[in-house]
N, C-alpha and C positions, 0 to 999 in steps of 0.2 A: 484453152487452147482447144480453138473455134476451125484451122482454117486446113483441112483433111482432104489430102489427093484425094481421086480414083482408084488409081492407084498407083504403089506403093514404087518408090524411089530408091536406090541402092547409094546410103551415103558413108562416108568414111570419118571417124573419130581416133583424133588420138588423146591417148592418156599417158600425162606421168605426172610422176610427186617422189618429192626430196623432203619431208620432214615426217617428222612422227613414223612410220610404220609403213615405210612406204607399197611392200609386195601388197600387206596386211589389204590397205586403200586402195590398190587399185581393184584385187579382186572382189573388191564390195565394189566399187565403180563398177565392174561390167556384170555383175550380178545385178543392180541396178538397172544397166542397156538392157537386159534379159525382161527387166518389168517394165519399160517403156508401154506407155499404150499403143496402141497400133504400130505396132512394129516388132517385127518377125528377122524370122535369120540372123541371131548376132551371132559372129564367126571372129573368137580374139585373136593376134598375133602369141608366138611364144614376147617373153618378157626380158629387155636387155639395158644395161646397165651407162649410162654416159655419165660425162663430165655433164655441169651448166655450160651452156653456148652464150655467150656476152651476160653472164647473170654470174655473182657469189651463190657459194651453199655446196651444201652435200651434195653428193654425186644423185643423179634421178634416176627411176625407175621407167621407161618408155614401153608403150604398147600402140596398136592400133586395133580399133575392130571396125569392121563393117558390119550395116547393117540395114536391111528393108522398111520402109516408114513410110507411111503414110503423112506424116506430118507436117504440114512445111517447113522449111529451112528455117524463118526464124521463129516457128516454133518447136520444133526442135532443139534450135539454141538456146530455148529459153529452159525445157526441160535439162541441158548439159549443166547448164548455169546453177539450179534447183539441186541437180546432184550434188554439186563441186559447192555450193554453202551448206547440205544437209552434213559435209567431211570437214569442214571447219576453215574451206579456201576464204582469205582474208587476202583482197588487193591494195592493200599497204602503198606498193610504189610499182613501178615499171621495172618485169621481171624478178622480184621477189619472190624465192624463194616459198616453195607451195604443199600443201597438204594434198592438194587434186590440182591437176590444171586437164580440165576438157579442152578440144578445142574442135570446132566441125572444120574436115578438110576440102571435103569436095562433098557436092549434093546433088547426082547424079552427075551431067553436061552444064548443068545452069550454072550461070553466073549472076553474084550478088554485088552492087559493091553501097553500101548504107552506112556511115557512121555505127551500128552497131556488129554490122556481119558482111563479110567482103568473102565471095567465093568463086575460085577455088581459093585455100590461104594463100597467100601473096608470098611467106616463104617455105613453103612444103617442100621447094625443088631443094631448099638449098641445107636440109637439115640431115642430118644420114639418120638420127634417134626417128625422124618418120619415112625415111623414107626405107630402110631394113624391113621393119614389120610393115610397113605399106606393100609390098614390094614380098613381102610373103606370103598374103592375103589375095594379092593382086598382081604376079609375076610378068601379065602382058601388059599393065595398062600406060597406055600413054598420055602425057601432060602437052600440055601448049610447049614448054621448052624442051621437048625428047619424051623421049622412053621412057620407064622406068628404071629400066636396066642401066641406060646410056646414062641418066642422071646420078645413081649410085657409084659410079666412075670418078665425077664430079665432086664426092663428100668422102671421097679414099680418106682423105688426108683426118678425121674426122673419131676418136678413138669412138669404138661400139665395144660392145663386151654382150654376146646373146647372157640369159645364165639358165640354168637346168631349172627354176622352177615355171612347171607350164601352168598356163591358169587355169582353175575348175570351169572345163566346157560342157556343161552338162543341160 
């Protein structure tokens, strides 16, 4: 990881897991985000339980993290992949159940469209499991598709349950 921005960029990362110990895995992933080089001000939303969307398997536990990082977006993505791999993530098939899924949702106002990375995340505005925790961290966020508050109304039919378990935000 060699490309550092001169000033930190605010980024948002979706976290999800539905195999093994999803809550424990997300807590460990949150700690790993706190430990990322050149990254500060990590905040974690509450955790939410959701049914798989366009997939099979057990229910997911989801959250969103915000962080300020000097890592370039592709380097941040590689760091997220490394955290996934450390938690046993396998990419056996599209939308397979997973021990850990970390998706880079937004990286400042930057847009990327490469085979490895598309920003903003192309489906974030369609997913309650992303919008609810994201709205918790950024209630006034504006996306290309509209305000986060308006977008929440468009996914109101997707079941999502906040969990009482709060992430340990040391």
